[in-house]
Each structure stands twice: as C-alpha cells, then as structure tokens.
PDB file as gemmi writes it, atoms N, CA and C in Angstrom:
CRYST1    1.000    1.000    1.000  90.00  90.00  90.00 P 1                      
ATOM      1  N   UNK A   1       0.855  -1.166   0.000  1.00  0.00           N  
ATOM      2  CA  UNK A   1       0.000   0.000   0.000  1.00  0.00           C  
ATOM      3  C   UNK A   1       0.904   1.233   0.000  1.00  0.00           C  
ATOM      4  N   UNK A   2       0.675   2.133  -0.954  1.00  0.00           N  
ATOM      5  CA  UNK A   2       1.507   3.331  -0.999  1.00  0.00           C  
ATOM      6  C   UNK A   2       0.983   4.384  -0.022  1.00  0.00           C  
ATOM      7  N   UNK A   3       1.722   5.458   0.106  1.00  0.00           N  
ATOM      8  CA  UNK A   3       1.404   6.481   1.105  1.00  0.00           C  
ATOM      9  C   UNK A   3       0.060   7.139   0.831  1.00  0.00           C  
ATOM     10  N   UNK A   4      -0.247   7.383  -0.432  1.00  0.00           N  
ATOM     11  CA  UNK A   4      -1.528   8.026  -0.769  1.00  0.00           C  
ATOM     12  C   UNK A   4      -2.704   7.137  -0.389  1.00  0.00           C  
ATOM     13  N   UNK A   5      -2.592   5.845  -0.688  1.00  0.00           N  
ATOM     14  CA  UNK A   5      -3.651   4.906  -0.332  1.00  0.00           C  
ATOM     15  C   UNK A   5      -3.769   4.776   1.183  1.00  0.00           C  
ATOM     16  N   UNK A   6      -2.636   4.754   1.861  1.00  0.00           N  
ATOM     17  CA  UNK A   6      -2.623   4.640   3.311  1.00  0.00           C  
ATOM     18  C   UNK A   6      -3.296   5.861   3.943  1.00  0.00           C  
ATOM     19  N   UNK A   7      -2.954   7.042   3.451  1.00  0.00           N  
ATOM     20  CA  UNK A   7      -3.547   8.274   3.970  1.00  0.00           C  
ATOM     21  C   UNK A   7      -5.052   8.308   3.715  1.00  0.00           C  
ATOM     22  N   UNK A   8      -5.450   7.897   2.520  1.00  0.00           N  
ATOM     23  CA  UNK A   8      -6.876   7.886   2.190  1.00  0.00           C  
ATOM     24  C   UNK A   8      -7.644   6.943   3.114  1.00  0.00           C  
ATOM     25  N   UNK A   9      -7.081   5.763   3.386  1.00  0.00           N  
ATOM     26  CA  UNK A   9      -7.752   4.802   4.255  1.00  0.00           C  
ATOM     27  C   UNK A   9      -7.787   5.291   5.703  1.00  0.00           C  
ATOM     28  N   UNK A  10      -6.721   5.908   6.166  1.00  0.00           N  
ATOM     29  CA  UNK A  10      -6.708   6.479   7.520  1.00  0.00           C  
ATOM     30  C   UNK A  10      -7.793   7.533   7.642  1.00  0.00           C  
ATOM     31  N   UNK A  11      -7.891   8.408   6.653  1.00  0.00           N  
ATOM     32  CA  UNK A  11      -8.914   9.454   6.677  1.00  0.00           C  
ATOM     33  C   UNK A  11     -10.321   8.872   6.606  1.00  0.00           C  
ATOM     34  N   UNK A  12     -10.492   7.845   5.781  1.00  0.00           N  
ATOM     35  CA  UNK A  12     -11.793   7.183   5.669  1.00  0.00           C  
ATOM     36  C   UNK A  12     -12.222   6.593   7.007  1.00  0.00           C  
ATOM     37  N   UNK A  13     -11.295   5.926   7.685  1.00  0.00           N  
ATOM     38  CA  UNK A  13     -11.613   5.349   8.990  1.00  0.00           C  
ATOM     39  C   UNK A  13     -11.884   6.435  10.025  1.00  0.00           C  
ATOM     40  N   UNK A  14     -11.153   7.535   9.943  1.00  0.00           N  
ATOM     41  CA  UNK A  14     -11.383   8.642  10.888  1.00  0.00           C  
ATOM     42  C   UNK A  14     -12.792   9.197  10.722  1.00  0.00           C  
ATOM     43  N   UNK A  15     -13.174   9.463   9.478  1.00  0.00           N  
ATOM     44  CA  UNK A  15     -14.505  10.035   9.237  1.00  0.00           C  
ATOM     45  C   UNK A  15     -15.608   9.060   9.645  1.00  0.00           C  
ATOM     46  N   UNK A  16     -15.381   7.773   9.413  1.00  0.00           N  
ATOM     47  CA  UNK A  16     -16.370   6.785   9.832  1.00  0.00           C  
ATOM     48  C   UNK A  16     -16.468   6.754  11.356  1.00  0.00           C  
ATOM     49  N   UNK A  17     -15.330   6.885  12.036  1.00  0.00           N  
ATOM     50  CA  UNK A  17     -15.361   6.862  13.500  1.00  0.00           C  
ATOM     51  C   UNK A  17     -16.122   8.051  14.058  1.00  0.00           C  
ATOM     52  N   UNK A  18     -16.041   9.181  13.368  1.00  0.00           N  
ATOM     53  CA  UNK A  18     -16.753  10.372  13.820  1.00  0.00           C  
ATOM     54  C   UNK A  18     -18.257  10.257  13.591  1.00  0.00           C  
ATOM     55  N   UNK A  19     -18.657   9.568  12.530  1.00  0.00           N  
ATOM     56  CA  UNK A  19     -20.078   9.461  12.188  1.00  0.00           C  
ATOM     57  C   UNK A  19     -20.780   8.333  12.933  1.00  0.00           C  
ATOM     58  N   UNK A  20     -20.200   7.133  12.874  1.00  0.00           N  
ATOM     59  CA  UNK A  20     -20.921   5.983  13.410  1.00  0.00           C  
ATOM     60  C   UNK A  20     -20.102   5.082  14.317  1.00  0.00           C  
ATOM     61  N   UNK A  21     -18.826   5.287  14.405  1.00  0.00           N  
ATOM     62  CA  UNK A  21     -17.983   4.443  15.237  1.00  0.00           C  
ATOM     63  C   UNK A  21     -17.332   3.334  14.427  1.00  0.00           C  
ATOM     64  N   UNK A  22     -16.314   2.735  15.003  1.00  0.00           N  
ATOM     65  CA  UNK A  22     -15.572   1.682  14.324  1.00  0.00           C  
ATOM     66  C   UNK A  22     -15.723   0.365  15.061  1.00  0.00           C  
ATOM     67  N   UNK A  23     -15.648  -0.720  14.287  1.00  0.00           N  
ATOM     68  CA  UNK A  23     -15.626  -2.041  14.906  1.00  0.00           C  
ATOM     69  C   UNK A  23     -14.220  -2.278  15.465  1.00  0.00           C  
ATOM     70  N   UNK A  24     -14.067  -3.324  16.236  1.00  0.00           N  
ATOM     71  CA  UNK A  24     -12.750  -3.591  16.821  1.00  0.00           C  
ATOM     72  C   UNK A  24     -11.718  -3.900  15.735  1.00  0.00           C  
ATOM     73  N   UNK A  25     -12.122  -4.566  14.647  1.00  0.00           N  
ATOM     74  CA  UNK A  25     -11.205  -4.854  13.547  1.00  0.00           C  
ATOM     75  C   UNK A  25     -10.763  -3.566  12.858  1.00  0.00           C  
ATOM     76  N   UNK A  26     -11.708  -2.661  12.693  1.00  0.00           N  
ATOM     77  CA  UNK A  26     -11.382  -1.382  12.056  1.00  0.00           C  
ATOM     78  C   UNK A  26     -10.472  -0.534  12.941  1.00  0.00           C  
ATOM     79  N   UNK A  27     -10.676  -0.586  14.245  1.00  0.00           N  
ATOM     80  CA  UNK A  27      -9.795   0.139  15.166  1.00  0.00           C  
ATOM     81  C   UNK A  27      -8.377  -0.404  15.092  1.00  0.00           C  
ATOM     82  N   UNK A  28      -8.249  -1.736  15.009  1.00  0.00           N  
ATOM     83  CA  UNK A  28      -6.928  -2.349  14.882  1.00  0.00           C  
ATOM     84  C   UNK A  28      -6.277  -1.961  13.557  1.00  0.00           C  
ATOM     85  N   UNK A  29      -7.075  -1.966  12.481  1.00  0.00           N  
ATOM     86  CA  UNK A  29      -6.555  -1.561  11.171  1.00  0.00           C  
ATOM     87  C   UNK A  29      -6.091  -0.110  11.204  1.00  0.00           C  
ATOM     88  N   UNK A  30      -6.881   0.755  11.823  1.00  0.00           N  
ATOM     89  CA  UNK A  30      -6.541   2.171  11.919  1.00  0.00           C  
ATOM     90  C   UNK A  30      -5.238   2.365  12.692  1.00  0.00           C  
ATOM     91  N   UNK A  31      -5.089   1.651  13.798  1.00  0.00           N  
ATOM     92  CA  UNK A  31      -3.870   1.767  14.598  1.00  0.00           C  
ATOM     93  C   UNK A  31      -2.656   1.274  13.809  1.00  0.00           C  
ATOM     94  N   UNK A  32      -2.814   0.164  13.095  1.00  0.00           N  
ATOM     95  CA  UNK A  32      -1.705  -0.378  12.302  1.00  0.00           C  
ATOM     96  C   UNK A  32      -1.334   0.572  11.166  1.00  0.00           C  
ATOM     97  N   UNK A  33      -2.329   1.142  10.509  1.00  0.00           N  
ATOM     98  CA  UNK A  33      -2.060   2.089   9.420  1.00  0.00           C  
ATOM     99  C   UNK A  33      -1.362   3.340   9.938  1.00  0.00           C  
ATOM    100  N   UNK A  34      -1.814   3.837  11.067  1.00  0.00           N  
ATOM    101  CA  UNK A  34      -1.175   5.028  11.642  1.00  0.00           C  
ATOM    102  C   UNK A  34       0.278   4.744  12.019  1.00  0.00           C  
ATOM    103  N   UNK A  35       0.516   3.570  12.593  1.00  0.00           N  
ATOM    104  CA  UNK A  35       1.872   3.198  12.984  1.00  0.00           C  
ATOM    105  C   UNK A  35       2.767   3.074  11.750  1.00  0.00           C  
ATOM    106  N   UNK A  36       2.255   2.464  10.686  1.00  0.00           N  
ATOM    107  CA  UNK A  36       3.028   2.328   9.453  1.00  0.00           C  
ATOM    108  C   UNK A  36       3.287   3.693   8.822  1.00  0.00           C  
ATOM    109  N   UNK A  37       2.305   4.589   8.877  1.00  0.00           N  
ATOM    110  CA  UNK A  37       2.458   5.923   8.316  1.00  0.00           C  
ATOM    111  C   UNK A  37       3.545   6.701   9.063  1.00  0.00           C  
ATOM    112  N   UNK A  38       3.510   6.648  10.380  1.00  0.00           N  
ATOM    113  CA  UNK A  38       4.513   7.355  11.193  1.00  0.00           C  
ATOM    114  C   UNK A  38       5.903   6.779  10.944  1.00  0.00           C  
ATOM    115  N   UNK A  39       6.010   5.462  10.816  1.00  0.00           N  
ATOM    116  CA  UNK A  39       7.301   4.836  10.529  1.00  0.00           C  
ATOM    117  C   UNK A  39       7.826   5.300   9.174  1.00  0.00           C  
ATOM    118  N   UNK A  40       6.931   5.439   8.204  1.00  0.00           N  
ATOM    119  CA  UNK A  40       7.315   5.914   6.883  1.00  0.00           C  
ATOM    120  C   UNK A  40       7.813   7.355   6.943  1.00  0.00           C  
ATOM    121  N   UNK A  41       7.121   8.202   7.668  1.00  0.00           N  
ATOM    122  CA  UNK A  41       7.529   9.609   7.810  1.00  0.00           C  
ATOM    123  C   UNK A  41       8.894   9.691   8.492  1.00  0.00           C  
ATOM    124  N   UNK A  42       9.091   8.906   9.538  1.00  0.00           N  
ATOM    125  CA  UNK A  42      10.381   8.917  10.242  1.00  0.00           C  
ATOM    126  C   UNK A  42      11.519   8.450   9.330  1.00  0.00           C  
ATOM    127  N   UNK A  43      11.258   7.411   8.544  1.00  0.00           N  
ATOM    128  CA  UNK A  43      12.292   6.902   7.635  1.00  0.00           C  
ATOM    129  C   UNK A  43      12.646   7.946   6.578  1.00  0.00           C  
ATOM    130  N   UNK A  44      11.635   8.626   6.046  1.00  0.00           N  
ATOM    131  CA  UNK A  44      11.898   9.681   5.063  1.00  0.00           C  
ATOM    132  C   UNK A  44      12.691  10.832   5.673  1.00  0.00           C  
ATOM    133  N   UNK A  45      12.322  11.220   6.887  1.00  0.00           N  
ATOM    134  CA  UNK A  45      13.033  12.304   7.559  1.00  0.00           C  
ATOM    135  C   UNK A  45      14.477  11.907   7.851  1.00  0.00           C  
ATOM    136  N   UNK A  46      14.678  10.678   8.312  1.00  0.00           N  
ATOM    137  CA  UNK A  46      16.038  10.198   8.591  1.00  0.00           C  
ATOM    138  C   UNK A  46      16.866  10.201   7.309  1.00  0.00           C  
ATOM    139  N   UNK A  47      16.271   9.787   6.200  1.00  0.00           N  
ATOM    140  CA  UNK A  47      16.970   9.796   4.923  1.00  0.00           C  
ATOM    141  C   UNK A  47      17.384  11.191   4.510  1.00  0.00           C  
ATOM    142  N   UNK A  48      16.504  12.159   4.720  1.00  0.00           N  
ATOM    143  CA  UNK A  48      16.828  13.545   4.392  1.00  0.00           C  
ATOM    144  C   UNK A  48      17.926  14.071   5.304  1.00  0.00           C  
ATOM    145  N   UNK A  49      17.831  13.802   6.585  1.00  0.00           N  
ATOM    146  CA  UNK A  49      18.825  14.303   7.534  1.00  0.00           C  
ATOM    147  C   UNK A  49      20.192  13.679   7.296  1.00  0.00           C  
ATOM    148  N   UNK A  50      20.209  12.414   6.877  1.00  0.00           N  
ATOM    149  CA  UNK A  50      21.483  11.740   6.615  1.00  0.00           C  
ATOM    150  C   UNK A  50      22.201  12.328   5.406  1.00  0.00           C  
ATOM    151  N   UNK A  51      21.476  13.021   4.549  1.00  0.00           N  
ATOM    152  CA  UNK A  51      22.080  13.592   3.345  1.00  0.00           C  
ATOM    153  C   UNK A  51      22.429  15.075   3.488  1.00  0.00           C  
ATOM    154  N   UNK A  52      22.333  15.606   4.692  1.00  0.00           N  
ATOM    155  CA  UNK A  52      22.664  17.013   4.914  1.00  0.00           C  
ATOM    156  C   UNK A  52      24.162  17.149   5.180  1.00  0.00           C  
ATOM    157  N   UNK A  53      24.756  18.084   4.482  1.00  0.00           N  
ATOM    158  CA  UNK A  53      26.165  18.398   4.702  1.00  0.00           C  
ATOM    159  C   UNK A  53      26.264  19.853   5.150  1.00  0.00           C  
ATOM    160  N   UNK A  54      27.138  20.094   6.122  1.00  0.00           N  
ATOM    161  CA  UNK A  54      27.331  21.442   6.655  1.00  0.00           C  
ATOM    162  C   UNK A  54      28.717  21.919   6.256  1.00  0.00           C  
ATOM    163  N   UNK A  55      28.753  23.122   5.714  1.00  0.00           N  
ATOM    164  CA  UNK A  55      30.037  23.725   5.370  1.00  0.00           C  
ATOM    165  C   UNK A  55      30.484  24.545   6.570  1.00  0.00           C  
ATOM    166  N   UNK A  56      31.613  24.158   7.149  1.00  0.00           N  
ATOM    167  CA  UNK A  56      32.147  24.824   8.331  1.00  0.00           C  
ATOM    168  C   UNK A  56      32.803  26.152   7.936  1.00  0.00           C  
ATOM    169  N   UNK A  57      33.095  26.978   8.942  1.00  0.00           N  
ATOM    170  CA  UNK A  57      33.714  28.285   8.690  1.00  0.00           C  
ATOM    171  C   UNK A  57      35.073  28.153   8.007  1.00  0.00           C  
ATOM    172  N   UNK A  58      35.783  27.065   8.305  1.00  0.00           N  
ATOM    173  CA  UNK A  58      37.099  26.884   7.699  1.00  0.00           C  
ATOM    174  C   UNK A  58      37.015  26.302   6.278  1.00  0.00           C  
ATOM    175  N   UNK A  59      35.808  26.051   5.784  1.00  0.00           N  
ATOM    176  CA  UNK A  59      35.621  25.546   4.429  1.00  0.00           C  
ATOM    177  C   UNK A  59      35.468  24.042   4.342  1.00  0.00           C  
ATOM    178  N   UNK A  60      35.680  23.343   5.436  1.00  0.00           N  
ATOM    179  CA  UNK A  60      35.521  21.891   5.404  1.00  0.00           C  
ATOM    180  C   UNK A  60      34.035  21.540   5.393  1.00  0.00           C  
ATOM    181  N   UNK A  61      33.737  20.375   4.848  1.00  0.00           N  
ATOM    182  CA  UNK A  61      32.356  19.919   4.741  1.00  0.00           C  
ATOM    183  C   UNK A  61      32.161  18.744   5.689  1.00  0.00           C  
ATOM    184  N   UNK A  62      31.127  18.828   6.528  1.00  0.00           N  
ATOM    185  CA  UNK A  62      30.798  17.761   7.459  1.00  0.00           C  
ATOM    186  C   UNK A  62      29.479  17.135   7.032  1.00  0.00           C  
ATOM    187  N   UNK A  63      29.511  15.857   6.733  1.00  0.00           N  
ATOM    188  CA  UNK A  63      28.305  15.125   6.365  1.00  0.00           C  
ATOM    189  C   UNK A  63      27.682  14.610   7.661  1.00  0.00           C  
ATOM    190  N   UNK A  64      26.474  15.046   7.970  1.00  0.00           N  
ATOM    191  CA  UNK A  64      25.844  14.669   9.228  1.00  0.00           C  
ATOM    192  C   UNK A  64      25.502  13.180   9.279  1.00  0.00           C  
ATOM    193  N   UNK A  65      25.177  12.575   8.128  1.00  0.00           N  
ATOM    194  CA  UNK A  65      24.883  11.147   8.104  1.00  0.00           C  
ATOM    195  C   UNK A  65      26.086  10.318   8.490  1.00  0.00           C  
ATOM    196  N   UNK A  66      27.264  10.719   8.012  1.00  0.00           N  
ATOM    197  CA  UNK A  66      28.481   9.993   8.355  1.00  0.00           C  
ATOM    198  C   UNK A  66      28.926  10.317   9.772  1.00  0.00           C  
ATOM    199  N   UNK A  67      28.753  11.573  10.187  1.00  0.00           N  
ATOM    200  CA  UNK A  67      29.218  12.002  11.508  1.00  0.00           C  
ATOM    201  C   UNK A  67      28.427  11.310  12.616  1.00  0.00           C  
ATOM    202  N   UNK A  68      27.113  11.250  12.477  1.00  0.00           N  
ATOM    203  CA  UNK A  68      26.274  10.700  13.532  1.00  0.00           C  
ATOM    204  C   UNK A  68      25.898   9.251  13.276  1.00  0.00           C  
ATOM    205  N   UNK A  69      26.368   8.690  12.214  1.00  0.00           N  
ATOM    206  CA  UNK A  69      26.121   7.276  11.933  1.00  0.00           C  
ATOM    207  C   UNK A  69      24.730   7.004  11.433  1.00  0.00           C  
ATOM    208  N   UNK A  70      24.631   6.139  10.480  1.00  0.00           N  
ATOM    209  CA  UNK A  70      23.330   5.762   9.945  1.00  0.00           C  
ATOM    210  C   UNK A  70      22.729   4.741  10.872  1.00  0.00           C  
ATOM    211  N   UNK A  71      21.562   5.066  11.386  1.00  0.00           N  
ATOM    212  CA  UNK A  71      20.893   4.198  12.357  1.00  0.00           C  
ATOM    213  C   UNK A  71      19.780   3.436  11.698  1.00  0.00           C  
TER     214      UNK A  71                                                      
END                                                                             
C-alpha cells in the first residue's frame, strides 16, 4: 500500500469513527495504518537528515549522516 492509499484509508476510517464508530477490527486496522504511516515519515526524515552536509567556517564539509552514523 503506498502512502496516498494509506492516507486515504486512515482518513476514511477517521470520518467513519466520527459518524458511526468503528468495529474492533477497524480500530486495529486504523492503529496499524497510523503506525506504518509514522514509521514511513520517520524513515523519510532520517533519509533527508542523513544527506545534509554542513560547510564549516574553515571551508571543510561535514556530512551529518556519516558524523552521527546511519541508524
């Protein structure tokens, strides 16, 4: 399931919960989708942060991904 589909399903379950409530299976699905979505956002952010390089005052370049280690 891609991010767009995941977001659409999360929103669909949210709106259903506001109107009529969710079954226990739907609540579990919603929790799993939210957890997967947050993990995806964290992985994307980590990837972006690992590719940041800082140019120091002395002209040297420090790659933050290499400096702080890829986790």
